[in-house]
SEVEXZA-39077 format. One record per residue (C-alpha): residue in three letters; y negated, x, z; chain; residue number from 1. Coordinates in steps of 0.05 Angstrom, whole numbers, plus 32768, in hexadecimal, padded with zeros to 4 digits. Layout:
<r residuo="ALA" yy="Y" xx="X" zz="Z" cadena="A" num="NUM"/>
...
// end
This chain:
<r residuo="UNK" yy="7DE9" xx="7DC0" zz="7B35" cadena="A" num="1"/>
<r residuo="UNK" yy="7DBE" xx="7DBA" zz="7B74" cadena="A" num="2"/>
<r residuo="UNK" yy="7DA4" xx="7D72" zz="7B7A" cadena="A" num="3"/>
<r residuo="UNK" yy="7D5B" xx="7D72" zz="7B8D" cadena="A" num="4"/>
<r residuo="UNK" yy="7D2E" xx="7D35" zz="7B90" cadena="A" num="5"/>
<r residuo="UNK" yy="7CE8" xx="7D26" zz="7BA8" cadena="A" num="6"/>
<r residuo="UNK" yy="7CBD" xx="7CE9" zz="7BB2" cadena="A" num="7"/>
<r residuo="UNK" yy="7C77" xx="7CE1" zz="7B98" cadena="A" num="8"/>
<r residuo="UNK" yy="7C60" xx="7C98" zz="7B99" cadena="A" num="9"/>
<r residuo="UNK" yy="7C9F" xx="7C76" zz="7B81" cadena="A" num="10"/>
<r residuo="UNK" yy="7CD4" xx="7C62" zz="7BB5" cadena="A" num="11"/>
<r residuo="UNK" yy="7D0F" xx="7C8F" zz="7BC3" cadena="A" num="12"/>
<r residuo="UNK" yy="7D49" xx="7C88" zz="7BF2" cadena="A" num="13"/>
<r residuo="UNK" yy="7D8B" xx="7CAD" zz="7BFD" cadena="A" num="14"/>
<r residuo="UNK" yy="7DCB" xx="7C88" zz="7C0D" cadena="A" num="15"/>
<r residuo="UNK" yy="7E00" xx="7CAB" zz="7C36" cadena="A" num="16"/>
<r residuo="UNK" yy="7E4A" xx="7C9C" zz="7C36" cadena="A" num="17"/>
<r residuo="UNK" yy="7E7D" xx="7CC3" zz="7C5F" cadena="A" num="18"/>
<r residuo="UNK" yy="7EBB" xx="7CB2" zz="7C87" cadena="A" num="19"/>
<r residuo="UNK" yy="7EAA" xx="7CE9" zz="7CB8" cadena="A" num="20"/>
<r residuo="UNK" yy="7E76" xx="7CEF" zz="7CEF" cadena="A" num="21"/>
<r residuo="UNK" yy="7E35" xx="7D0B" zz="7CD7" cadena="A" num="22"/>
<r residuo="UNK" yy="7E13" xx="7D47" zz="7CF7" cadena="A" num="23"/>
<r residuo="UNK" yy="7DD4" xx="7D1F" zz="7D09" cadena="A" num="24"/>
<r residuo="UNK" yy="7DB3" xx="7CDB" zz="7D02" cadena="A" num="25"/>
<r residuo="UNK" yy="7D6E" xx="7CFB" zz="7CFE" cadena="A" num="26"/>
<r residuo="UNK" yy="7D65" xx="7D2D" zz="7CC5" cadena="A" num="27"/>
<r residuo="UNK" yy="7D2E" xx="7D5F" zz="7CD9" cadena="A" num="28"/>
<r residuo="UNK" yy="7CF7" xx="7D6F" zz="7CA7" cadena="A" num="29"/>
<r residuo="UNK" yy="7CF5" xx="7DB8" zz="7C92" cadena="A" num="30"/>
<r residuo="UNK" yy="7CAF" xx="7DD2" zz="7C87" cadena="A" num="31"/>
<r residuo="UNK" yy="7C9C" xx="7E0F" zz="7C5F" cadena="A" num="32"/>
<r residuo="UNK" yy="7C8D" xx="7E48" zz="7C8E" cadena="A" num="33"/>
<r residuo="UNK" yy="7C8F" xx="7E85" zz="7C60" cadena="A" num="34"/>
<r residuo="UNK" yy="7C5D" xx="7EA0" zz="7C2E" cadena="A" num="35"/>
<r residuo="UNK" yy="7C71" xx="7EB8" zz="7BE8" cadena="A" num="36"/>
<r residuo="UNK" yy="7C7C" xx="7F00" zz="7BFF" cadena="A" num="37"/>
<r residuo="UNK" yy="7CAB" xx="7EEC" zz="7C37" cadena="A" num="38"/>
<r residuo="UNK" yy="7CD6" xx="7EBD" zz="7C0E" cadena="A" num="39"/>
<r residuo="UNK" yy="7D09" xx="7EF2" zz="7BF7" cadena="A" num="40"/>
<r residuo="UNK" yy="7D15" xx="7F0F" zz="7C3C" cadena="A" num="41"/>
<r residuo="UNK" yy="7D04" xx="7EE5" zz="7C79" cadena="A" num="42"/>
<r residuo="UNK" yy="7D0F" xx="7EA0" zz="7C5A" cadena="A" num="43"/>
<r residuo="UNK" yy="7D50" xx="7EB4" zz="7C3A" cadena="A" num="44"/>
<r residuo="UNK" yy="7D69" xx="7ECF" zz="7C7C" cadena="A" num="45"/>
<r residuo="UNK" yy="7D5B" xx="7E8D" zz="7C9E" cadena="A" num="46"/>
<r residuo="UNK" yy="7D7E" xx="7E62" zz="7C69" cadena="A" num="47"/>
<r residuo="UNK" yy="7DC2" xx="7E63" zz="7C8C" cadena="A" num="48"/>
<r residuo="UNK" yy="7DA5" xx="7E4D" zz="7CCE" cadena="A" num="49"/>
<r residuo="UNK" yy="7D7F" xx="7E14" zz="7CAD" cadena="A" num="50"/>
<r residuo="UNK" yy="7DBC" xx="7DFA" zz="7C89" cadena="A" num="51"/>
<r residuo="UNK" yy="7DE7" xx="7DF8" zz="7CC7" cadena="A" num="52"/>
<r residuo="UNK" yy="7DB6" xx="7DDB" zz="7CF9" cadena="A" num="53"/>
<r residuo="UNK" yy="7D82" xx="7DB1" zz="7CD5" cadena="A" num="54"/>
<r residuo="UNK" yy="7DA8" xx="7D91" zz="7C9B" cadena="A" num="55"/>
<r residuo="UNK" yy="7DD3" xx="7D52" zz="7C97" cadena="A" num="56"/>
<r residuo="UNK" yy="7E1D" xx="7D5D" zz="7C8B" cadena="A" num="57"/>
<r residuo="UNK" yy="7E60" xx="7D3E" zz="7CA1" cadena="A" num="58"/>
<r residuo="UNK" yy="7E84" xx="7D5A" zz="7CDE" cadena="A" num="59"/>
<r residuo="UNK" yy="7ECF" xx="7D5F" zz="7CDF" cadena="A" num="60"/>
<r residuo="UNK" yy="7F0B" xx="7D7B" zz="7CBA" cadena="A" num="61"/>
<r residuo="UNK" yy="7EFF" xx="7D51" zz="7C7C" cadena="A" num="62"/>
<r residuo="UNK" yy="7EB6" xx="7D5B" zz="7C6A" cadena="A" num="63"/>
<r residuo="UNK" yy="7EB2" xx="7D29" zz="7C31" cadena="A" num="64"/>
<r residuo="UNK" yy="7E6D" xx="7D0A" zz="7C27" cadena="A" num="65"/>
<r residuo="UNK" yy="7E48" xx="7CE7" zz="7BEF" cadena="A" num="66"/>
<r residuo="UNK" yy="7DFC" xx="7CE2" zz="7BE5" cadena="A" num="67"/>
<r residuo="UNK" yy="7DDD" xx="7CAD" zz="7BB9" cadena="A" num="68"/>
<r residuo="UNK" yy="7D95" xx="7CB6" zz="7BA1" cadena="A" num="69"/>
<r residuo="UNK" yy="7D73" xx="7C75" zz="7B8C" cadena="A" num="70"/>
<r residuo="UNK" yy="7D30" xx="7C53" zz="7B89" cadena="A" num="71"/>
<r residuo="UNK" yy="7D49" xx="7C11" zz="7BA7" cadena="A" num="72"/>
<r residuo="UNK" yy="7D7E" xx="7BFF" zz="7BDA" cadena="A" num="73"/>
<r residuo="UNK" yy="7D9D" xx="7BCB" zz="7BAC" cadena="A" num="74"/>
<r residuo="UNK" yy="7DB6" xx="7C04" zz="7B80" cadena="A" num="75"/>
<r residuo="UNK" yy="7DE2" xx="7C23" zz="7BB6" cadena="A" num="76"/>
<r residuo="UNK" yy="7DF3" xx="7BEA" zz="7BE6" cadena="A" num="77"/>
<r residuo="UNK" yy="7E38" xx="7BE2" zz="7BC5" cadena="A" num="78"/>
<r residuo="UNK" yy="7E47" xx="7C2A" zz="7BD9" cadena="A" num="79"/>
<r residuo="UNK" yy="7E26" xx="7C31" zz="7C1E" cadena="A" num="80"/>
<r residuo="UNK" yy="7DF5" xx="7C10" zz="7C4D" cadena="A" num="81"/>
<r residuo="UNK" yy="7DDF" xx="7C50" zz="7C6F" cadena="A" num="82"/>
<r residuo="UNK" yy="7DA0" xx="7C6D" zz="7C51" cadena="A" num="83"/>
<r residuo="UNK" yy="7D66" xx="7C9D" zz="7C5D" cadena="A" num="84"/>
<r residuo="UNK" yy="7D22" xx="7C87" zz="7C43" cadena="A" num="85"/>
<r residuo="UNK" yy="7CFD" xx="7CC1" zz="7C24" cadena="A" num="86"/>
<r residuo="UNK" yy="7CB1" xx="7CC6" zz="7C2F" cadena="A" num="87"/>
<r residuo="UNK" yy="7C7C" xx="7CDE" zz="7BFE" cadena="A" num="88"/>
<r residuo="UNK" yy="7C7E" xx="7D2A" zz="7BF3" cadena="A" num="89"/>
<r residuo="UNK" yy="7CC4" xx="7D31" zz="7C12" cadena="A" num="90"/>
<r residuo="UNK" yy="7CF4" xx="7D5E" zz="7BEB" cadena="A" num="91"/>
<r residuo="UNK" yy="7D3E" xx="7D4E" zz="7BF5" cadena="A" num="92"/>
<r residuo="UNK" yy="7D73" xx="7D80" zz="7BE0" cadena="A" num="93"/>
<r residuo="UNK" yy="7DBF" xx="7D80" zz="7BE4" cadena="A" num="94"/>
<r residuo="UNK" yy="7DE8" xx="7DC0" zz="7BE5" cadena="A" num="95"/>
<r residuo="UNK" yy="7E32" xx="7DC8" zz="7BFA" cadena="A" num="96"/>
<r residuo="UNK" yy="7E32" xx="7D80" zz="7C14" cadena="A" num="97"/>
<r residuo="UNK" yy="7DF5" xx="7D8B" zz="7C41" cadena="A" num="98"/>
<r residuo="UNK" yy="7DB6" xx="7D63" zz="7C3A" cadena="A" num="99"/>
<r residuo="UNK" yy="7D73" xx="7D83" zz="7C4C" cadena="A" num="100"/>
<r residuo="UNK" yy="7D2D" xx="7D65" zz="7C4A" cadena="A" num="101"/>
<r residuo="UNK" yy="7CF1" xx="7D93" zz="7C3F" cadena="A" num="102"/>
<r residuo="UNK" yy="7CA5" xx="7D8C" zz="7C3E" cadena="A" num="103"/>
<r residuo="UNK" yy="7C72" xx="7DC0" zz="7C29" cadena="A" num="104"/>
<r residuo="UNK" yy="7C3F" xx="7DB1" zz="7C5E" cadena="A" num="105"/>
<r residuo="UNK" yy="7C3B" xx="7D8B" zz="7C9F" cadena="A" num="106"/>
<r residuo="UNK" yy="7C05" xx="7D58" zz="7CB1" cadena="A" num="107"/>
<r residuo="UNK" yy="7BF1" xx="7D3A" zz="7CF4" cadena="A" num="108"/>
<r residuo="UNK" yy="7C19" xx="7CFC" zz="7D04" cadena="A" num="109"/>
<r residuo="UNK" yy="7C53" xx="7D0D" zz="7CD5" cadena="A" num="110"/>
<r residuo="UNK" yy="7C99" xx="7CFA" zz="7CEC" cadena="A" num="111"/>
<r residuo="UNK" yy="7CC3" xx="7D38" zz="7CF9" cadena="A" num="112"/>
<r residuo="UNK" yy="7D03" xx="7D1A" zz="7CDF" cadena="A" num="113"/>
<r residuo="UNK" yy="7D20" xx="7CE4" zz="7CB2" cadena="A" num="114"/>
<r residuo="UNK" yy="7D4D" xx="7CB2" zz="7CD3" cadena="A" num="115"/>
<r residuo="UNK" yy="7D8E" xx="7C96" zz="7CB6" cadena="A" num="116"/>
<r residuo="UNK" yy="7D86" xx="7C4B" zz="7CB4" cadena="A" num="117"/>
<r residuo="UNK" yy="7DB9" xx="7C13" zz="7CAA" cadena="A" num="118"/>
<r residuo="UNK" yy="7DA5" xx="7BE0" zz="7C76" cadena="A" num="119"/>
<r residuo="UNK" yy="7DAC" xx="7B97" zz="7C8A" cadena="A" num="120"/>
<r residuo="UNK" yy="7DBE" xx="7B83" zz="7C43" cadena="A" num="121"/>
<r residuo="UNK" yy="7DFD" xx="7B68" zz="7C23" cadena="A" num="122"/>
<r residuo="UNK" yy="7E14" xx="7B71" zz="7BDB" cadena="A" num="123"/>
<r residuo="UNK" yy="7E13" xx="7B26" zz="7BCE" cadena="A" num="124"/>
<r residuo="UNK" yy="7DC8" xx="7B25" zz="7BDB" cadena="A" num="125"/>
<r residuo="UNK" yy="7DBA" xx="7B4C" zz="7B9C" cadena="A" num="126"/>
<r residuo="UNK" yy="7DED" xx="7B29" zz="7B6F" cadena="A" num="127"/>
<r residuo="UNK" yy="7DDD" xx="7AEC" zz="7B45" cadena="A" num="128"/>
<r residuo="UNK" yy="7E1C" xx="7AC8" zz="7B5C" cadena="A" num="129"/>
<r residuo="UNK" yy="7E26" xx="7A85" zz="7B38" cadena="A" num="130"/>
<r residuo="UNK" yy="7DDD" xx="7A81" zz="7B22" cadena="A" num="131"/>
<r residuo="UNK" yy="7DC8" xx="7A8E" zz="7ADA" cadena="A" num="132"/>
<r residuo="UNK" yy="7D8C" xx="7AB9" zz="7AED" cadena="A" num="133"/>
<r residuo="UNK" yy="7D6F" xx="7ADC" zz="7B2B" cadena="A" num="134"/>
<r residuo="UNK" yy="7D31" xx="7AB0" zz="7B2A" cadena="A" num="135"/>
<r residuo="UNK" yy="7D5E" xx="7A72" zz="7B2E" cadena="A" num="136"/>
<r residuo="UNK" yy="7D84" xx="7A92" zz="7B68" cadena="A" num="137"/>
<r residuo="UNK" yy="7D42" xx="7AA0" zz="7B8D" cadena="A" num="138"/>
<r residuo="UNK" yy="7D29" xx="7A59" zz="7B82" cadena="A" num="139"/>
<r residuo="UNK" yy="7D68" xx="7A3B" zz="7BA1" cadena="A" num="140"/>
<r residuo="UNK" yy="7D67" xx="7A6D" zz="7BDA" cadena="A" num="141"/>
<r residuo="UNK" yy="7D20" xx="7A5A" zz="7BEF" cadena="A" num="142"/>
<r residuo="UNK" yy="7D34" xx="7A2A" zz="7C28" cadena="A" num="143"/>
<r residuo="UNK" yy="7D62" xx="7A5E" zz="7C46" cadena="A" num="144"/>
<r residuo="UNK" yy="7D2E" xx="7A95" zz="7C3D" cadena="A" num="145"/>
<r residuo="UNK" yy="7CF8" xx="7A6C" zz="7C61" cadena="A" num="146"/>
<r residuo="UNK" yy="7D28" xx="7A5C" zz="7C99" cadena="A" num="147"/>
<r residuo="UNK" yy="7D3C" xx="7AA6" zz="7CA1" cadena="A" num="148"/>
<r residuo="UNK" yy="7CF2" xx="7ABA" zz="7CA1" cadena="A" num="149"/>
<r residuo="UNK" yy="7CE4" xx="7A8B" zz="7CDC" cadena="A" num="150"/>
<r residuo="UNK" yy="7D23" xx="7A9C" zz="7D02" cadena="A" num="151"/>
<r residuo="UNK" yy="7D12" xx="7ABC" zz="7D44" cadena="A" num="152"/>
<r residuo="UNK" yy="7CC8" xx="7AB8" zz="7D36" cadena="A" num="153"/>
<r residuo="UNK" yy="7CB5" xx="7A6E" zz="7D39" cadena="A" num="154"/>
<r residuo="UNK" yy="7CC2" xx="7A47" zz="7D79" cadena="A" num="155"/>
<r residuo="UNK" yy="7CBB" xx="79FD" zz="7D67" cadena="A" num="156"/>
<r residuo="UNK" yy="7CC5" xx="79E7" zz="7DAF" cadena="A" num="157"/>
<r residuo="UNK" yy="7C8A" xx="7A0E" zz="7DC9" cadena="A" num="158"/>
<r residuo="UNK" yy="7C63" xx="7A0D" zz="7D87" cadena="A" num="159"/>
<r residuo="UNK" yy="7C5C" xx="7A59" zz="7D89" cadena="A" num="160"/>
<r residuo="UNK" yy="7C65" xx="7A91" zz="7D56" cadena="A" num="161"/>
<r residuo="UNK" yy="7C7B" xx="7AD8" zz="7D69" cadena="A" num="162"/>
<r residuo="UNK" yy="7C79" xx="7B0F" zz="7D35" cadena="A" num="163"/>
<r residuo="UNK" yy="7C96" xx="7B4F" zz="7D54" cadena="A" num="164"/>
<r residuo="UNK" yy="7C6F" xx="7B80" zz="7D29" cadena="A" num="165"/>
<r residuo="UNK" yy="7C2C" xx="7B60" zz="7D3C" cadena="A" num="166"/>
<r residuo="UNK" yy="7C32" xx="7B50" zz="7D86" cadena="A" num="167"/>
<r residuo="UNK" yy="7C1C" xx="7B96" zz="7D9B" cadena="A" num="168"/>
<r residuo="UNK" yy="7BDB" xx="7B8E" zz="7D74" cadena="A" num="169"/>
<r residuo="UNK" yy="7BC3" xx="7B4A" zz="7D8B" cadena="A" num="170"/>
<r residuo="UNK" yy="7B85" xx="7B67" zz="7DAC" cadena="A" num="171"/>
<r residuo="UNK" yy="7B6E" xx="7B85" zz="7D6A" cadena="A" num="172"/>
<r residuo="UNK" yy="7B7A" xx="7B43" zz="7D47" cadena="A" num="173"/>
<r residuo="UNK" yy="7B51" xx="7B1C" zz="7D7A" cadena="A" num="174"/>
<r residuo="UNK" yy="7B14" xx="7B49" zz="7D74" cadena="A" num="175"/>
<r residuo="UNK" yy="7B16" xx="7B55" zz="7D29" cadena="A" num="176"/>
<r residuo="UNK" yy="7ADD" xx="7B38" zz="7CFF" cadena="A" num="177"/>
<r residuo="UNK" yy="7B02" xx="7B29" zz="7CBE" cadena="A" num="178"/>
<r residuo="UNK" yy="7B47" xx="7B29" zz="7C9E" cadena="A" num="179"/>
<r residuo="UNK" yy="7B54" xx="7B49" zz="7C5B" cadena="A" num="180"/>
<r residuo="UNK" yy="7B93" xx="7B36" zz="7C34" cadena="A" num="181"/>
<r residuo="UNK" yy="7BA5" xx="7B66" zz="7BFC" cadena="A" num="182"/>
<r residuo="UNK" yy="7BDC" xx="7B61" zz="7BC7" cadena="A" num="183"/>
<r residuo="UNK" yy="7BEE" xx="7B63" zz="7B7E" cadena="A" num="184"/>
<r residuo="UNK" yy="7C0C" xx="7B2E" zz="7B50" cadena="A" num="185"/>
<r residuo="UNK" yy="7C31" xx="7AF6" zz="7B74" cadena="A" num="186"/>
<r residuo="UNK" yy="7C22" xx="7B17" zz="7BB7" cadena="A" num="187"/>
<r residuo="UNK" yy="7BD8" xx="7B0E" zz="7BA9" cadena="A" num="188"/>
<r residuo="UNK" yy="7BE4" xx="7AC5" zz="7B97" cadena="A" num="189"/>
<r residuo="UNK" yy="7C0B" xx="7ABC" zz="7BD9" cadena="A" num="190"/>
<r residuo="UNK" yy="7BCE" xx="7AD7" zz="7BFE" cadena="A" num="191"/>
<r residuo="UNK" yy="7BA0" xx="7AA6" zz="7BD9" cadena="A" num="192"/>
<r residuo="UNK" yy="7BCE" xx="7A6C" zz="7BEC" cadena="A" num="193"/>
<r residuo="UNK" yy="7BCC" xx="7A7D" zz="7C37" cadena="A" num="194"/>
<r residuo="UNK" yy="7B82" xx="7A8F" zz="7C3C" cadena="A" num="195"/>
<r residuo="UNK" yy="7B6B" xx="7A49" zz="7C4F" cadena="A" num="196"/>
<r residuo="UNK" yy="7BA0" xx="7A42" zz="7C86" cadena="A" num="197"/>
<r residuo="UNK" yy="7B8F" xx="7A86" zz="7CA3" cadena="A" num="198"/>
<r residuo="UNK" yy="7B45" xx="7A76" zz="7CA5" cadena="A" num="199"/>
<r residuo="UNK" yy="7B52" xx="7A33" zz="7CC7" cadena="A" num="200"/>
<r residuo="UNK" yy="7B80" xx="7A51" zz="7CFC" cadena="A" num="201"/>
<r residuo="UNK" yy="7B5A" xx="7A91" zz="7D0B" cadena="A" num="202"/>
<r residuo="UNK" yy="7B12" xx="7A79" zz="7CFE" cadena="A" num="203"/>
<r residuo="UNK" yy="7B07" xx="7ABD" zz="7CDD" cadena="A" num="204"/>
<r residuo="UNK" yy="7AF0" xx="7ACD" zz="7C96" cadena="A" num="205"/>
<r residuo="UNK" yy="7B2B" xx="7ADE" zz="7C6A" cadena="A" num="206"/>
<r residuo="UNK" yy="7B22" xx="7B09" zz="7C2C" cadena="A" num="207"/>
<r residuo="UNK" yy="7B58" xx="7B0A" zz="7BF6" cadena="A" num="208"/>
<r residuo="UNK" yy="7B58" xx="7B48" zz="7BCA" cadena="A" num="209"/>
<r residuo="UNK" yy="7B7E" xx="7B60" zz="7B8D" cadena="A" num="210"/>
<r residuo="UNK" yy="7B93" xx="7BA7" zz="7BA0" cadena="A" num="211"/>
<r residuo="UNK" yy="7B7C" xx="7BC9" zz="7B60" cadena="A" num="212"/>
<r residuo="UNK" yy="7B38" xx="7BA6" zz="7B61" cadena="A" num="213"/>
<r residuo="UNK" yy="7B31" xx="7BB5" zz="7BAB" cadena="A" num="214"/>
<r residuo="UNK" yy="7B36" xx="7BFF" zz="7B9D" cadena="A" num="215"/>
<r residuo="UNK" yy="7B0A" xx="7BFF" zz="7B5F" cadena="A" num="216"/>
<r residuo="UNK" yy="7AD0" xx="7BE0" zz="7B87" cadena="A" num="217"/>
<r residuo="UNK" yy="7AD7" xx="7C10" zz="7BC2" cadena="A" num="218"/>
<r residuo="UNK" yy="7AD4" xx="7BD2" zz="7BED" cadena="A" num="219"/>
<r residuo="UNK" yy="7AB3" xx="7BDD" zz="7C32" cadena="A" num="220"/>
<r residuo="UNK" yy="7AE7" xx="7BDC" zz="7C69" cadena="A" num="221"/>
<r residuo="UNK" yy="7AD7" xx="7BE2" zz="7CB3" cadena="A" num="222"/>
<r residuo="UNK" yy="7AFC" xx="7BF5" zz="7CF2" cadena="A" num="223"/>
<r residuo="UNK" yy="7AFC" xx="7BAD" zz="7D0C" cadena="A" num="224"/>
<r residuo="UNK" yy="7B1D" xx="7B92" zz="7CCD" cadena="A" num="225"/>
<r residuo="UNK" yy="7B67" xx="7B7E" zz="7CC9" cadena="A" num="226"/>
<r residuo="UNK" yy="7B87" xx="7B8A" zz="7C85" cadena="A" num="227"/>
<r residuo="UNK" yy="7BC8" xx="7B67" zz="7C70" cadena="A" num="228"/>
<r residuo="UNK" yy="7BEE" xx="7B86" zz="7C36" cadena="A" num="229"/>
<r residuo="UNK" yy="7C1F" xx="7B57" zz="7C13" cadena="A" num="230"/>
<r residuo="UNK" yy="7C56" xx="7B75" zz="7BE7" cadena="A" num="231"/>
<r residuo="UNK" yy="7C9C" xx="7B5D" zz="7BD8" cadena="A" num="232"/>
<r residuo="UNK" yy="7CB6" xx="7BA4" zz="7BCD" cadena="A" num="233"/>
<r residuo="UNK" yy="7C87" xx="7BC9" zz="7BFB" cadena="A" num="234"/>
<r residuo="UNK" yy="7C7E" xx="7BFD" zz="7BC5" cadena="A" num="235"/>
<r residuo="UNK" yy="7C46" xx="7BE0" zz="7B99" cadena="A" num="236"/>
<r residuo="UNK" yy="7C1C" xx="7C1C" zz="7B86" cadena="A" num="237"/>
<r residuo="UNK" yy="7BD8" xx="7BFA" zz="7B88" cadena="A" num="238"/>
<r residuo="UNK" yy="7BE7" xx="7BDA" zz="7BCB" cadena="A" num="239"/>
<r residuo="UNK" yy="7BFD" xx="7C1C" zz="7BE8" cadena="A" num="240"/>
<r residuo="UNK" yy="7BBD" xx="7C3E" zz="7BD0" cadena="A" num="241"/>
<r residuo="UNK" yy="7B94" xx="7C05" zz="7BEF" cadena="A" num="242"/>
<r residuo="UNK" yy="7BBB" xx="7C0D" zz="7C2F" cadena="A" num="243"/>
<r residuo="UNK" yy="7BA9" xx="7C57" zz="7C34" cadena="A" num="244"/>
<r residuo="UNK" yy="7B61" xx="7C45" zz="7C24" cadena="A" num="245"/>
<r residuo="UNK" yy="7B5D" xx="7C13" zz="7C5E" cadena="A" num="246"/>
<r residuo="UNK" yy="7B80" xx="7C42" zz="7C8F" cadena="A" num="247"/>
<r residuo="UNK" yy="7B4F" xx="7C79" zz="7C7E" cadena="A" num="248"/>
<r residuo="UNK" yy="7B17" xx="7C49" zz="7C90" cadena="A" num="249"/>
<r residuo="UNK" yy="7B36" xx="7C3A" zz="7CD4" cadena="A" num="250"/>
<r residuo="UNK" yy="7B4B" xx="7BF2" zz="7CC8" cadena="A" num="251"/>
<r residuo="UNK" yy="7B89" xx="7BD4" zz="7CE8" cadena="A" num="252"/>
<r residuo="UNK" yy="7BBE" xx="7BCC" zz="7CB0" cadena="A" num="253"/>
<r residuo="UNK" yy="7BFA" xx="7B9D" zz="7CAF" cadena="A" num="254"/>
<r residuo="UNK" yy="7C30" xx="7B97" zz="7C7A" cadena="A" num="255"/>
<r residuo="UNK" yy="7C54" xx="7B57" zz="7C63" cadena="A" num="256"/>
<r residuo="UNK" yy="7C91" xx="7B6A" zz="7C3A" cadena="A" num="257"/>
<r residuo="UNK" yy="7CD9" xx="7B57" zz="7C2C" cadena="A" num="258"/>
<r residuo="UNK" yy="7CF3" xx="7B9E" zz="7C2B" cadena="A" num="259"/>
<r residuo="UNK" yy="7D06" xx="7BC0" zz="7C6B" cadena="A" num="260"/>
<r residuo="UNK" yy="7CF7" xx="7C0B" zz="7C68" cadena="A" num="261"/>
<r residuo="UNK" yy="7CC5" xx="7C07" zz="7C30" cadena="A" num="262"/>
<r residuo="UNK" yy="7C85" xx="7C30" zz="7C2F" cadena="A" num="263"/>
// end
């Protein structure tokens, strides 16, 4: 059977395990370039070239390779920490040990390849260990989690905070006229809890919105707004739809998430 998988909304990643060197670290996206009439002649003639030059496969005498398709990294971390994160409308196929990624159409600003990434995750992080439940484990890990969050970002000697993902957009933050925090569930409650502190520190109005309600109301969003999206998984459907809504309206968007490589 020919394994074929595509992503449409829900997360999808592909784990890669091989003892051999791989043909590339950047898997090119293959776009459809033939109409229905040409498929049986021109496209079929180009299939061999595509397989050999634009697909991912192991190089060497022993060409053993395993691909793991999953919706979350925790499902495959015991097998491999090398993964490719699939984007919406990507179509991934495996044939004869070669992985190819296709898209039907190309849009402006699309990445031309998918990069193999190394997960900074260990198996013990997703195991309960000696705790009776995952919630109990998370409660006892809170001090360490807070410390790790501040590590490298908070300088207590100089009383400064540096967040790498935001430092290139400080000008936009300084001239924005309001902050909008958007989330669902406990992420929404986290935004409510921090609203007062943000208003005191920034002297800007801070709106806190439930993502589903935010979309239902067609909330006015302007180019000089800054929108923060809070999501533990980074894959919350309502939050992602709200993110696209705000980007379409020209607002600066920022994500706060625990999951590296999420949408």
